[in-house]
C-alpha positions as CSV (number, residue, x, y, z in Angstrom):
1,X,48.1,57.2,15.4
2,X,48.0,57.6,19.2
3,X,45.5,55.3,20.8
4,X,43.7,56.5,23.9
5,X,44.7,54.6,27.0
6,X,41.4,55.0,28.8
7,X,38.3,52.9,28.9
8,X,36.6,54.5,31.8
9,X,36.4,58.0,33.2
10,X,38.9,58.7,36.0
11,X,37.3,58.3,39.5
12,X,38.6,58.1,43.0
13,X,37.5,55.2,45.3
14,X,33.8,55.4,46.0
15,X,33.4,58.4,43.8
16,X,30.2,58.5,41.7
17,X,30.2,58.0,38.0
18,X,29.1,60.8,35.7
19,X,25.4,61.0,35.5
20,X,24.0,59.5,32.4
21,X,21.3,62.1,32.3
22,X,23.8,64.9,32.1
23,X,27.1,63.6,30.9
24,X,28.9,66.2,32.9
25,X,31.9,65.6,35.2
26,X,31.1,66.1,38.8
27,X,33.6,68.8,39.2
28,X,32.3,70.9,36.3
29,X,31.2,74.3,37.5
30,X,28.5,74.5,35.0
31,X,27.2,70.9,35.2
32,X,24.9,69.1,37.5
33,X,26.3,66.4,39.8
34,X,24.5,63.1,39.7
35,X,21.9,62.1,42.2
36,X,24.5,60.3,44.3
37,X,26.9,62.9,45.8
38,X,30.5,62.3,45.0
39,X,31.4,62.2,48.7
40,X,28.6,59.7,49.4
41,X,30.4,56.3,49.5
42,X,27.3,54.2,49.2
43,X,27.4,51.6,46.4
44,X,25.4,52.3,43.2
45,X,23.6,49.1,42.2
46,X,24.8,47.6,38.9
47,X,21.4,48.0,37.4
48,X,21.2,51.7,38.3
49,X,21.6,53.9,35.2
50,X,24.2,55.9,37.1
51,X,26.5,52.9,37.0
52,X,26.7,53.1,33.1
53,X,29.5,54.9,31.5
54,X,28.5,57.4,28.7
55,X,31.7,56.6,26.8
56,X,32.0,54.4,23.8
57,X,33.8,51.7,25.7
58,X,30.7,50.1,27.0
59,X,29.2,49.5,30.4
60,X,30.9,49.9,33.7
61,X,29.9,47.6,36.5
62,X,28.3,48.9,39.6
63,X,31.3,48.0,41.7
64,X,33.7,49.7,39.3
65,X,31.5,52.9,39.3
66,X,32.2,53.0,43.0
67,X,35.9,52.9,42.7
68,X,36.7,49.2,42.5
69,X,37.5,48.3,38.9
70,X,36.0,45.2,37.3
71,X,38.0,42.9,35.2
72,X,37.9,43.2,31.4
73,X,38.7,40.8,28.7
74,X,40.7,41.4,25.6
75,X,43.8,43.4,24.9
76,X,44.5,46.0,27.5
77,X,45.4,49.4,26.1
78,X,44.7,51.6,29.1
79,X,46.6,53.2,31.8
80,X,43.5,52.4,33.9
81,X,44.0,48.6,33.6
82,X,41.8,47.1,36.2
83,X,42.6,44.2,38.6
84,X,40.2,41.3,38.7
85,X,37.2,41.5,41.1
86,X,35.4,44.3,42.9
87,X,37.6,44.3,46.0
88,X,41.0,45.8,46.6
89,X,43.5,43.0,46.0
90,X,47.3,43.0,45.8
91,X,48.7,43.0,42.4
92,X,50.3,39.7,41.2
93,X,54.0,39.2,41.7
94,X,55.8,40.8,38.8
95,X,53.2,43.5,38.3
96,X,54.7,45.7,41.0
97,X,57.8,45.9,43.2
98,X,58.0,43.8,46.3
99,X,57.1,45.9,49.4
100,X,58.4,45.6,52.9
101,X,56.0,44.5,55.7
102,X,55.3,48.1,56.7
103,X,54.4,49.0,53.1
104,X,57.6,50.8,52.0
105,X,58.8,50.1,48.5
106,X,62.0,48.2,49.0
107,X,63.5,48.4,45.5
108,X,62.0,51.0,43.1
109,X,62.9,50.5,39.5
110,X,66.1,52.1,38.4
111,X,67.5,52.0,41.8
112,X,65.7,55.2,42.9
113,X,65.4,55.7,46.6
114,X,61.9,55.3,47.8
115,X,60.2,58.6,48.7
116,X,56.8,57.3,49.6
117,X,55.1,55.0,52.1
118,X,51.6,53.6,51.9
119,X,50.5,50.5,53.7
120,X,47.3,48.6,53.1
121,X,44.1,50.5,53.7
122,X,42.0,49.9,56.8
123,X,38.5,48.5,56.4
124,X,36.0,51.2,55.3
125,X,33.5,52.3,57.9
126,X,29.8,51.9,57.4
127,X,28.3,54.5,55.2
128,X,26.6,57.4,56.9
129,X,23.7,59.4,55.7
130,X,24.7,62.6,53.9
131,X,22.6,65.7,54.7
132,X,23.2,66.9,51.2
133,X,20.8,64.1,50.0
134,X,18.0,66.4,51.2
135,X,17.0,69.7,49.6
136,X,17.2,71.7,52.8
137,X,20.5,71.7,54.7
138,X,20.5,71.5,58.5
139,X,19.8,75.0,59.9
140,X,21.3,75.9,63.3
141,X,18.7,77.1,65.9
142,X,18.0,80.8,65.6
143,X,19.9,81.1,62.3
144,X,16.8,82.1,60.3
145,X,15.9,85.0,62.6
146,X,19.5,86.0,62.9
147,X,19.7,86.2,59.1
148,X,16.6,88.3,58.9
149,X,17.9,90.7,61.6
150,X,21.2,91.0,59.9
151,X,19.5,91.9,56.6
152,X,17.3,94.6,58.2
153,X,19.8,96.0,60.7
154,X,21.5,98.3,58.1
155,X,18.1,99.6,57.1
156,X,17.0,100.5,60.6
157,X,16.6,104.2,60.0
158,X,14.6,103.7,56.8
159,X,12.4,101.1,58.4
160,X,11.6,103.5,61.2
161,X,10.8,106.3,58.6
162,X,8.5,103.9,56.7
163,X,6.8,102.8,59.9
164,X,6.1,106.4,60.9
165,X,4.6,107.1,57.4
166,X,2.3,104.1,57.7
167,X,1.3,105.1,61.2
168,X,0.3,108.6,60.0
169,X,-1.5,107.1,56.9
170,X,-3.6,104.8,59.1
171,X,-4.5,107.7,61.4
172,X,-5.8,109.6,58.3
173,X,-7.7,106.6,57.1
174,X,-9.3,105.7,60.4
175,X,-10.5,109.3,60.9
176,X,-13.2,108.7,58.3
177,X,-15.9,106.9,60.4
178,X,-15.5,109.4,63.2
179,X,-16.4,112.2,60.7
180,X,-19.4,110.1,59.5
181,X,-20.6,109.8,63.1
182,X,-20.2,113.5,63.6
183,X,-22.1,114.3,60.3
184,X,-25.0,112.0,61.2
185,X,-25.4,113.2,64.9
186,X,-24.4,116.9,64.5
187,X,-24.0,118.1,60.9
188,X,-27.3,116.8,59.6
189,X,-29.4,118.3,62.5
190,X,-27.5,121.6,62.0
191,X,-28.4,121.5,58.3
192,X,-32.1,121.2,59.3
193,X,-31.7,124.4,61.3
194,X,-30.1,126.1,58.2
195,X,-26.5,125.9,59.4
196,X,-24.3,124.6,56.6
197,X,-20.9,125.1,58.4
198,X,-20.7,121.8,60.2
199,X,-21.5,119.7,57.1
200,X,-19.0,121.7,55.0
201,X,-16.4,121.2,57.8
202,X,-17.1,117.4,57.8
203,X,-16.7,117.3,54.0
204,X,-13.5,119.3,54.0
205,X,-12.1,117.2,56.8
206,X,-13.0,114.0,55.0
207,X,-11.3,115.2,51.8
208,X,-8.2,116.3,53.6
209,X,-7.9,112.9,55.3
210,X,-8.3,111.1,52.0
211,X,-5.6,113.3,50.3
212,X,-3.3,112.9,53.3
213,X,-3.8,109.1,53.3
214,X,-3.0,108.9,49.6
215,X,0.1,111.0,49.9
216,X,1.4,109.2,52.9
217,X,0.7,105.8,51.2
218,X,2.7,106.9,48.2
219,X,5.7,108.0,50.4
220,X,5.5,104.7,52.4
221,X,5.5,102.6,49.3
222,X,8.6,104.4,48.0
223,X,10.4,104.1,51.3
224,X,9.5,100.5,51.8
225,X,10.4,99.6,48.2
226,X,13.9,100.9,48.7
227,X,14.3,99.0,51.9
228,X,13.0,95.8,50.2
229,X,15.2,96.1,47.1
230,X,18.3,96.7,49.2
231,X,17.6,93.7,51.4
232,X,17.1,91.4,48.4
233,X,20.2,92.8,46.8
234,X,22.2,92.1,49.9
235,X,20.8,88.6,50.3
236,X,21.5,87.6,46.7
237,X,25.0,89.0,47.0
238,X,25.5,87.0,50.2
239,X,24.4,83.8,48.6
240,X,26.6,84.3,45.5
241,X,29.7,85.3,47.6
242,X,29.2,82.5,50.1
243,X,28.7,79.9,47.4
244,X,31.9,80.9,45.7
245,X,33.8,80.8,49.0
246,X,32.6,77.2,49.9
247,X,35.0,74.4,49.3
248,X,34.9,72.1,46.2
249,X,33.5,69.2,48.2
250,X,30.4,71.3,48.9
251,X,29.8,71.9,45.2
252,X,30.4,68.2,44.3
253,X,27.5,67.3,46.6
254,X,25.2,70.3,46.4
255,X,23.8,70.7,42.9
256,X,23.9,74.0,41.0
257,X,20.2,73.6,40.5
258,X,19.7,73.9,44.2
259,X,21.9,77.0,44.4
260,X,19.8,78.5,41.5
261,X,16.6,77.7,43.5
262,X,18.1,79.4,46.6
263,X,19.0,82.6,44.8
264,X,15.9,82.8,42.6
265,X,12.7,81.1,43.9
266,X,13.6,81.4,47.6
267,X,14.7,85.0,47.3
268,X,11.5,85.7,45.3
269,X,9.4,84.3,48.2
270,X,11.1,86.8,50.5
271,X,10.5,89.6,48.0
272,X,6.7,88.9,48.1
273,X,6.8,89.0,51.9
274,X,8.7,92.3,52.0
275,X,6.8,94.0,49.2
276,X,3.3,92.9,50.2
277,X,3.2,90.8,53.3
278,X,4.9,93.2,55.8
279,X,2.9,96.1,54.6
280,X,-0.3,94.1,55.2
281,X,0.9,92.9,58.6
282,X,1.8,96.4,59.8
283,X,-1.4,97.8,58.4
284,X,-3.5,95.1,60.1
285,X,-1.8,95.7,63.4
286,X,-2.2,99.5,63.2
287,X,-5.8,99.1,62.1
288,X,-6.6,96.8,65.0
289,X,-5.1,99.2,67.5
290,X,-6.7,102.3,66.0
291,X,-10.2,100.7,65.5
292,X,-10.2,99.0,68.9
293,X,-9.4,102.3,70.6
294,X,-12.1,104.1,68.6
295,X,-14.8,101.5,69.3
296,X,-14.0,101.5,73.0
297,X,-14.0,105.4,73.0
298,X,-17.3,105.5,71.0
299,X,-19.1,102.9,73.2
300,X,-17.5,100.6,75.7
301,X,-20.0,97.8,75.1
302,X,-19.5,97.8,71.3
303,X,-15.8,97.8,71.7
304,X,-15.8,94.9,74.2
305,X,-18.2,92.8,71.9
306,X,-15.9,93.4,68.9
307,X,-12.8,92.4,70.8
308,X,-14.4,89.3,72.1
309,X,-15.0,88.0,68.6
310,X,-11.2,87.9,68.1
311,X,-10.9,84.9,70.4
312,X,-12.1,82.3,67.9
313,X,-10.3,84.2,65.1
314,X,-7.0,83.9,66.9
315,X,-7.6,80.2,67.2
316,X,-8.1,79.9,63.4
317,X,-4.9,81.9,62.8
318,X,-2.9,79.6,65.1
319,X,-4.3,76.5,63.5
320,X,-3.5,77.9,60.0
321,X,0.0,78.7,61.0
322,X,0.6,75.1,62.3
323,X,-0.9,73.4,59.3
324,X,0.6,75.8,56.7
325,X,4.2,75.6,57.9
326,X,4.7,72.0,56.7
327,X,2.6,72.6,53.6
328,X,4.7,75.5,52.4
329,X,8.0,73.8,53.2
330,X,6.8,70.8,51.1
331,X,5.8,73.2,48.3
332,X,9.2,75.0,48.4
333,X,11.0,71.6,48.2
334,X,8.8,70.5,45.3
335,X,9.5,73.6,43.1
336,X,13.3,73.3,44.0
337,X,13.2,69.7,42.6
338,X,11.5,70.9,39.4
339,X,14.3,73.5,39.0
340,X,17.1,71.0,39.7
341,X,15.7,68.5,37.2
342,X,15.3,71.2,34.5
343,X,18.8,72.6,35.0
344,X,20.3,69.1,35.1
345,X,18.6,68.1,31.8
346,X,19.5,71.3,30.0
347,X,23.1,71.0,31.1
348,X,23.3,67.4,29.8
349,X,21.2,67.9,26.7
350,X,23.8,66.2,24.5
351,X,23.8,62.8,26.3
352,X,20.0,63.2,26.7
353,X,19.8,63.3,22.9
354,X,22.5,60.7,22.3
355,X,20.9,58.1,24.6
356,X,17.3,59.0,23.6
357,X,16.4,60.1,27.1
358,X,13.8,62.6,26.0
359,X,10.7,60.5,26.8
360,X,12.1,59.2,30.1
361,X,13.2,62.7,31.2
362,X,9.8,64.1,30.2
363,X,8.1,61.5,32.3
364,X,10.3,62.3,35.3
365,X,9.9,66.0,34.9
366,X,6.1,65.7,34.5
367,X,6.0,63.6,37.7
368,X,7.9,66.3,39.6
369,X,5.7,69.0,38.0
370,X,2.5,67.2,39.1
371,X,4.0,66.7,42.6
372,X,4.6,70.5,42.8
373,X,1.1,71.3,41.6
374,X,-0.3,69.0,44.3
375,X,1.7,70.7,47.0
376,X,0.7,74.1,45.6
377,X,-3.0,72.9,45.7
378,X,-2.6,71.9,49.3
379,X,-1.3,75.4,50.1
380,X,-4.3,77.0,48.3
381,X,-6.7,74.7,50.1
382,X,-5.3,75.7,53.5
383,X,-5.6,79.3,52.6
384,X,-9.2,78.8,51.5
385,X,-10.1,77.1,54.8
386,X,-8.7,80.0,56.7
387,X,-10.5,82.7,54.6
388,X,-13.8,80.9,54.8
389,X,-13.7,80.3,58.6
390,X,-12.6,83.9,59.3
391,X,-15.3,85.4,57.1
392,X,-18.0,83.3,58.7
393,X,-16.9,84.4,62.2
394,X,-16.7,88.1,61.1
395,X,-20.1,88.2,59.4
396,X,-21.8,86.5,62.3
397,X,-20.2,89.0,64.7
398,X,-21.1,92.0,62.6
399,X,-24.7,90.8,62.3
400,X,-25.0,90.2,66.0
401,X,-23.5,93.6,66.9
402,X,-25.8,95.4,64.5
403,X,-28.9,93.6,65.8
404,X,-28.0,94.4,69.4
405,X,-27.1,98.1,68.5
406,X,-30.3,98.6,66.6
407,X,-32.3,97.8,69.8
408,X,-30.1,100.2,71.7
409,X,-30.7,102.9,69.1
410,X,-34.5,102.3,69.4
411,X,-34.3,102.6,73.1
412,X,-32.2,105.8,72.7
413,X,-29.2,104.4,74.6
414,X,-27.0,104.6,71.5
415,X,-26.7,107.4,69.0
416,X,-27.4,106.5,65.3
417,X,-24.2,108.1,64.2
418,X,-22.2,106.0,66.7
419,X,-23.9,102.9,65.3
420,X,-23.0,103.9,61.7
421,X,-19.4,104.6,62.7
422,X,-19.3,101.3,64.6
423,X,-20.5,99.3,61.5
424,X,-17.8,101.1,59.3
425,X,-15.1,100.3,61.9
426,X,-16.2,96.7,62.2
427,X,-16.0,96.2,58.4
428,X,-12.6,97.8,58.5
429,X,-11.6,95.6,61.4
430,X,-12.6,92.3,59.8
431,X,-11.7,93.0,56.2
432,X,-7.9,93.0,57.1
433,X,-8.4,89.5,58.5
434,X,-8.4,88.3,54.9
435,X,-5.3,90.3,54.2
436,X,-3.7,88.8,57.3
437,X,-4.3,85.4,55.7
438,X,-2.5,86.6,52.6
439,X,0.4,87.8,54.9
440,X,0.5,84.4,56.6
441,X,0.5,82.8,53.1
442,X,3.5,84.9,52.1
443,X,5.1,84.5,55.6
444,X,5.0,80.7,55.5
445,X,6.4,80.5,52.0
446,X,9.1,83.0,52.9
447,X,9.9,81.4,56.2
448,X,10.5,78.0,54.5
449,X,12.6,79.7,51.8
450,X,14.6,81.8,54.4
451,X,15.3,78.7,56.4
452,X,16.8,77.0,53.4
453,X,18.9,80.1,52.6
454,X,20.0,80.3,56.3
455,X,21.0,76.6,56.1
456,X,23.1,77.3,53.0
457,X,24.8,80.4,54.5
458,X,25.5,78.4,57.7
459,X,27.7,76.0,55.8
460,X,31.3,76.6,56.6
461,X,34.1,75.9,54.1
462,X,35.7,72.5,54.8
463,X,39.0,74.1,53.6
464,X,39.1,77.2,55.9
465,X,41.3,80.2,55.7
466,X,44.1,80.1,58.4
467,X,43.8,82.5,61.3
468,X,47.4,83.7,60.9
469,X,48.4,83.0,57.2
470,X,52.0,82.5,56.3
471,X,53.7,83.4,53.1
472,X,55.7,81.1,50.9
473,X,59.5,81.5,51.1
474,X,61.2,83.4,48.2
475,X,61.9,80.7,45.5
476,X,65.4,79.7,44.6
477,X,66.0,81.3,41.2
478,X,68.4,78.5,40.3
479,X,65.8,75.8,41.1
480,X,62.5,76.4,39.3
481,X,59.2,75.4,40.8
482,X,58.6,74.4,44.4
483,X,59.0,71.1,46.3
484,X,55.8,69.3,47.2
485,X,55.8,66.8,50.1
486,X,53.1,64.5,51.4
487,X,54.0,63.9,55.0
488,X,52.2,60.9,56.6
489,X,49.0,61.9,54.8
490,X,45.7,60.0,55.3
491,X,42.6,61.0,53.4
492,X,39.0,59.8,53.3
493,X,35.9,61.4,51.8
494,X,33.2,62.4,54.3
495,X,31.2,59.2,54.2
496,X,33.6,56.6,52.9
497,X,36.7,54.6,53.6
498,X,40.3,55.8,53.3
499,X,41.4,56.7,49.8
500,X,45.0,57.5,50.7
501,X,46.1,55.4,53.8
502,X,49.3,56.8,55.4
503,X,50.8,58.2,52.2
504,X,54.3,59.7,52.0
505,X,55.7,61.3,48.8
506,X,58.2,63.9,47.7
507,X,58.0,65.7,44.4
508,X,61.2,67.6,43.7
509,X,61.1,71.2,42.7
510,X,61.1,71.7,39.0
511,X,60.2,68.0,38.2
512,X,57.4,66.8,35.9
513,X,55.7,63.8,37.6
514,X,53.2,61.8,35.7
515,X,50.7,59.8,37.8
516,X,49.0,56.8,36.2
517,X,46.9,54.0,37.5
518,X,43.6,52.2,37.4
519,X,40.2,53.8,38.0
520,X,39.9,54.6,41.7
521,X,43.7,54.4,42.4
522,X,43.8,57.8,44.0
523,X,45.3,59.9,41.2
524,X,42.8,62.7,41.2
525,X,42.6,62.7,45.0
526,X,46.4,63.3,45.1
527,X,46.0,66.2,42.7
528,X,43.1,67.7,44.7
529,X,45.2,67.6,47.9
530,X,48.1,69.5,46.2
531,X,45.6,72.1,45.0
532,X,44.0,72.1,48.5
533,X,40.6,71.4,47.2
534,X,40.5,69.1,50.2
535,X,42.5,69.0,53.4
536,X,44.0,65.6,54.5
537,X,42.3,63.7,57.3
538,X,45.7,63.6,59.0
539,X,49.2,64.5,58.1
540,X,50.4,67.4,56.1
541,X,50.9,68.5,52.5
542,X,53.8,70.9,52.3
543,X,54.8,73.4,49.7
544,X,58.5,74.4,50.1
545,X,58.1,73.3,53.7
546,X,55.0,75.3,54.4
547,X,51.8,73.4,55.3
548,X,49.1,74.3,52.7
549,X,46.7,74.9,55.6
550,X,48.9,77.8,56.8
551,X,48.6,79.6,53.4
552,X,45.9,82.0,52.6
553,X,43.8,81.0,49.6
554,X,45.1,83.9,47.4
555,X,48.7,83.0,48.2
556,X,48.0,79.3,47.5
557,X,46.2,80.0,44.2
558,X,49.2,82.2,43.1
559,X,51.5,79.2,43.7
560,X,49.3,76.2,42.6
561,X,47.0,76.0,39.6
562,X,45.0,73.0,38.3
563,X,44.0,72.6,34.6
564,X,41.3,69.9,34.1
565,X,40.2,68.1,31.0
566,X,37.0,70.1,30.9
567,X,38.8,73.4,30.3
568,X,35.8,75.5,31.4
569,X,35.5,78.8,29.6
570,X,33.2,81.6,30.7
571,X,30.9,83.6,28.5
572,X,33.0,86.5,27.2
573,X,35.9,87.1,24.9
574,X,39.0,84.9,24.3
575,X,41.2,87.6,25.9
576,X,39.0,87.8,29.0
577,X,39.2,84.1,29.4
578,X,43.0,84.1,29.2
579,X,43.2,87.1,31.5
580,X,41.5,85.1,34.3
581,X,45.0,83.8,35.1
582,X,46.1,87.4,35.7
583,X,43.3,89.9,35.8
584,X,45.7,92.9,35.6
585,X,47.5,91.6,32.5
586,X,47.4,93.8,29.4
587,X,46.7,92.8,25.8
588,X,50.4,92.4,25.0
589,X,50.9,89.9,27.9
590,X,47.8,88.0,26.9
591,X,49.0,87.7,23.3
592,X,52.5,86.7,24.4
593,X,51.1,83.8,26.5
594,X,48.9,82.7,23.6
595,X,51.8,82.7,21.2
596,X,54.0,80.7,23.6
597,X,51.3,78.1,23.8
598,X,50.6,78.0,20.1
599,X,47.1,79.4,20.3
600,X,47.7,82.8,18.6
601,X,47.1,81.5,15.1
602,X,43.7,80.0,15.7
603,X,42.7,83.0,17.9
604,X,43.5,85.6,15.2
605,X,41.6,83.4,12.7
606,X,38.4,83.9,14.7
607,X,35.9,86.5,13.5
608,X,36.9,89.1,16.0
609,X,40.3,87.7,17.0
610,X,41.0,88.0,20.7
611,X,37.7,89.9,21.1
612,X,35.6,87.0,19.8
613,X,32.9,86.0,22.3
614,X,33.4,82.3,23.0
615,X,29.8,82.0,24.2
616,X,28.5,79.7,26.9
617,X,31.2,77.3,28.1
618,X,33.4,78.1,25.1
619,X,30.9,76.5,22.7
620,X,32.1,78.6,19.8
621,X,35.6,76.8,19.7
622,X,36.7,73.2,19.7
623,X,37.7,71.1,22.7
624,X,41.4,71.3,21.7
625,X,41.2,75.1,21.3
626,X,39.5,75.4,24.7
627,X,42.4,73.4,26.2
628,X,44.9,75.7,24.5
629,X,43.1,78.8,26.0
630,X,43.2,77.1,29.4
631,X,47.0,76.5,29.0
632,X,47.5,80.1,28.0
633,X,45.6,81.1,31.1
634,X,47.8,78.9,33.3
635,X,51.0,80.2,31.6
636,X,49.9,83.8,32.2
637,X,49.2,83.1,35.9
638,X,52.8,81.7,36.1
639,X,52.3,79.3,39.1
640,X,55.2,77.5,40.7
641,X,53.2,74.2,40.7
642,X,50.9,73.2,37.8
643,X,48.5,70.3,38.0
644,X,47.1,68.8,34.8
645,X,44.3,66.5,35.5
646,X,43.5,64.3,32.4
647,X,44.3,67.4,30.2
648,X,44.3,65.4,26.9
649,X,42.0,62.5,27.6
650,X,39.0,63.9,25.7
651,X,40.9,65.2,22.6
652,X,41.3,63.8,19.1
653,X,44.7,63.1,17.7
654,X,45.3,66.5,16.0
655,X,44.0,68.3,19.1
656,X,46.2,66.1,21.4
657,X,49.3,66.9,19.4
658,X,48.7,70.7,19.6
659,X,48.0,70.4,23.3
660,X,51.1,68.3,24.0
661,X,53.2,71.0,22.3
662,X,51.6,73.5,24.5
663,X,52.2,71.3,27.5
664,X,55.9,71.3,26.9
665,X,55.9,75.1,27.1
666,X,53.6,75.5,30.1
667,X,55.4,72.8,32.2
668,X,58.9,74.4,31.6
669,X,60.4,76.0,34.7
670,X,57.9,74.8,37.3
671,X,56.9,71.7,39.3
672,X,54.2,69.7,37.4
673,X,51.9,66.9,38.4
674,X,50.3,65.3,35.3
675,X,47.4,62.9,35.8
676,X,47.7,60.9,32.6
677,X,45.4,58.6,30.6
678,X,47.6,58.4,27.5
679,X,51.2,57.2,27.2
680,X,52.0,60.0,24.8
681,X,51.4,62.4,27.7
682,X,53.5,60.3,30.1
683,X,56.6,60.4,27.8
684,X,57.2,64.1,28.6
685,X,57.6,63.4,32.4
686,X,60.8,63.1,34.3
687,X,59.2,60.6,36.7
688,X,56.3,58.2,36.6
689,X,54.2,57.1,39.6
690,X,51.9,54.1,39.1
691,X,49.2,54.1,41.8
692,X,46.9,51.4,42.9
693,X,44.4,51.5,45.8
694,X,46.0,54.7,47.2
695,X,49.5,53.3,47.0
696,X,52.5,54.0,44.7
697,X,53.3,50.6,43.3
698,X,55.9,51.7,40.7
699,X,58.2,54.7,40.7
700,X,60.8,55.7,38.2
701,X,61.7,57.4,35.0
702,X,59.6,56.4,31.9
703,X,62.5,54.6,30.4
704,X,63.3,52.6,33.6
705,X,59.7,51.5,34.0
706,X,59.3,50.6,30.3
707,X,62.5,48.5,30.5
708,X,61.1,46.7,33.6
709,X,58.5,44.0,34.0
710,X,55.9,45.8,35.9
711,X,52.4,47.1,35.2
712,X,53.6,50.2,33.4
713,X,55.8,48.1,31.1
714,X,52.8,45.9,30.2
715,X,50.6,48.9,29.5
716,X,53.3,50.5,27.3
717,X,53.8,47.3,25.3
718,X,50.0,47.0,24.8
719,X,49.9,50.6,23.6
720,X,52.8,50.1,21.2
721,X,51.1,46.9,19.8
722,X,47.9,48.9,19.2
723,X,49.9,51.4,17.0
724,X,51.3,48.6,14.8
């Protein structure tokens, strides 16, 4: 049988281990990254649960989890054999070729000319705080208002129409008290004289105003609802498109739970503001203008007294705004933490059950839930303070004005109808104050949410599109694949030390190169640079002489494709998942790719064949079958360069054999980079690179390295002994 040659998951220097609570790799699109972002180079303490591997091989020390392997006892059967200690140290003599003082390999095994250069790494800088550790990303000044303006700008005409409808509706509503004043002071005396016309006219006018107000309100709600829905549709689409366009390093540090919170809870807060809050605000403003004008027109003294009462009310509003801003921001962050924890736990339900984490997770979730309820209670309490204070001021003002006006009526300096109209107007003036509080409630919540969304949308891809993209040269038909060159490349993650220090390497077109090495050697970083998931800190990565940074993303993705060990499948049919490699492919091309890979038989045995729904993340088929579908997808895409990152490390023996047969097919006729954990995978390569601390310490054909006395030969002998 083939023994697995891995005892720990593959990580780059200072990359985080997989989170015990989820068991998902950090790069998995459907999984949750652990609490320590992968680009955060701070050490994870050895007693931190994140420093524990979820594999069967046992615990991984804290230093190893951060990229520096710890020593192990016993027989070594892994391509990730670890040097002693938790600091980068040179390999003992005999474990690797002697290097020249500048770091060049002086005598690669088999007499191959050296094609790489990598001197010792410089000391790592002090770790910096990562803004991704916080729920809300930094928001540039003015970005929130700019976002709101950009959302409403296309709706300008409809917003104006809705505003005019509301203006007319408020005019119809506010005509009522004037009609009441006329009825008391004119229609009732006329009725005593036997004239019914004035009273009938008042009644008809009141009915007409009521019907007009209702009809205009209906039209306004319809117009504003269409505006609101289009704004929310646009915003959700922007979040989705922008999140897809952001670089891989963003998604490795910003959890999918936060993205879900941005596109659901935060967008919902804006929906509440648009559907209810803005109507309340515009209604309150129009009512204030109309009623103030009517009161001043009816009686200057009454109007002045009513307006004077708004001085303390304005003070309460300003105080509420200041206090509520921080309260609603805290509440928004608290509910986001609840969503992140829920999504993280559900994505990692298998390791949760395997490690009996239910009780611990329940306690953590309950604590987050209680924290959210406390913050929600704080928001409700702030709202209650505002409502109580505003009502007290309003009631005192109305009582004082009525008392003063009653004396004026008695002294015949004020008409009774005017007093009645004034009381009605005052109630209509102060009642919206409560609604203004509801608007401020929605506004503060929406403002906090919109700021977080603006912070997300302000994030620029770290791997940007070139201003003037180039095209790859026409490939040489006699030489399959494309040449890959690392030209004086240096690379460091955002908050850590160099992973690849001054790295030079040439991969010949059409060659299959296996890359092996200990945990944190730089293998996956090398693969990610070829795929341009990251850009080098300095130097260039060239594809047939063209800098990857000069290629458009579509052009690059047509030329370079990576297949990972996770083999992520989307919900949908088998055929749809294979066609991701070439969306325009027909059924015949899809089946031809599956047959070439050796997946046709198992696919046709499924209940609906190629039309079988694989369900969430391909859960309806086995890991080996998912890997075959991923290979068929890559074969259909027909890239010039194919990267296989640990493509067989998680498979059982039968699955591995099927995948290796498929690998021989998919690698044919193209340049291939294979990140390998198993020697059975390495044996199909033309060339093997053994990496350690960002350097190539052995380079040659598999046969040459096996015949030598270096690290790869030791690993191969240990593997062969394990099969005996």
